[in-house]
Structures are given as structure tokens and as C-alpha cells.
C-alpha positions in Angstrom: 47.7 -176.7 -1.7 49.3 -175.2 1.5 46.8 -172.3 1.4 43.9 -174.8 1.1 45.1 -176.8 4.1 45.6 -173.6 6.1 42.1 -172.5 5.2 40.7 -175.8 6.3 42.6 -175.7 9.6 41.3 -172.2 10.3 37.7 -173.2 9.5 37.9 -176.2 11.8 39.3 -174.0 14.6 36.6 -171.4 14.1 33.9 -174.0 14.1 35.3 -175.7 17.2 35.7 -172.5 19.2 32.2 -172.5 20.8 32.9 -175.9 22.3 35.9 -174.5 24.2 33.8 -171.6 25.6 32.0 -173.7 28.2 31.3 -172.0 31.5 33.4 -173.3 34.4 32.0 -176.3 36.1 30.3 -175.9 39.5 32.4 -177.1 42.4 31.4 -180.7 43.4 29.9 -181.5 46.8 33.2 -183.0 47.8 35.0 -179.7 46.9 32.6 -177.7 48.9 32.9 -180.1 51.9 36.7 -179.8 51.7 36.6 -176.0 51.5 33.9 -175.5 54.1 34.2 -178.4 56.5 36.1 -176.4 59.1 33.8 -173.4 58.8 30.8 -175.6 59.3 32.4 -177.2 62.4 33.4 -173.7 63.7 30.3 -171.7 62.9 27.5 -174.2 63.0 28.3 -176.7 65.8 25.3 -178.8 66.7 23.3 -177.8 63.6 21.9 -181.1 62.2 22.3 -181.5 58.5 19.2 -181.6 56.2 16.3 -179.4 55.2 18.7 -176.5 54.4 19.8 -176.0 58.0 23.5 -176.0 57.3 23.0 -173.7 54.3 21.0 -171.3 56.5 23.6 -171.3 59.2 26.4 -170.6 56.6 24.3 -167.7 55.2 23.9 -166.3 58.7 27.7 -166.3 59.2 28.8 -165.4 55.7 31.0 -162.5 57.0 32.9 -165.1 59.1 33.6 -167.7 56.3 37.1 -168.5 55.4 38.3 -167.3 52.0 38.5 -170.8 50.5 35.0 -171.6 51.6 33.5 -168.2 50.5 35.2 -168.5 47.1 34.0 -172.1 46.6 30.4 -171.1 47.5 30.5 -168.1 45.2 31.8 -170.3 42.4 28.9 -172.7 43.0 26.4 -169.9 43.0 27.7 -168.4 39.8 27.7 -171.8 38.0 24.1 -172.4 39.2 23.1 -169.0 37.9 24.7 -169.6 34.5 23.4 -173.2 34.1 20.6 -173.6 31.6 17.2 -174.0 33.2 
């Protein structure tokens, strides 16, 4: 009986494994704003939001981004790339 229960438990774990292999979630807009807010203020003063202007400004200054902002943006880009179309 113990071997049967062990076998069932292993089978359940093997079947459930793909559910645990989800790709990391993309950072939320709030997480990006928190990580990049100071960078936007410093690198893109006066750039009005909308129509991709802030994104373009950040791309133009990518070498000057803080590490937290850069890492958050890279995580967002990776999650977007891995997301099903």
C-alpha cells in the first residue's frame, strides 16, 4: 500500500511540474515607474508623456540608466519576448 501511495504522489508531482515552470511575470507599470522614475526625471526633463516619447528618450539614454531601472526594463522586455503571441 505504501508503494502505491508513493507512486501516486510521484505521478501527481510529475503531472503538476509543467504548471510550476511558468516564465517570470513581467514587471508591472508601477514597478517600472518606481525603478525608473528618478531616471526619467533626470534624463528626460520636459519630455511630455505619450506617443512613446518617454520610451524613446530612455532608449536614447540607455547607457546612463540606473541599474535598477535597466534591470527592470530588461525583465519587461524578456517577459514580452517570451509571452505567447
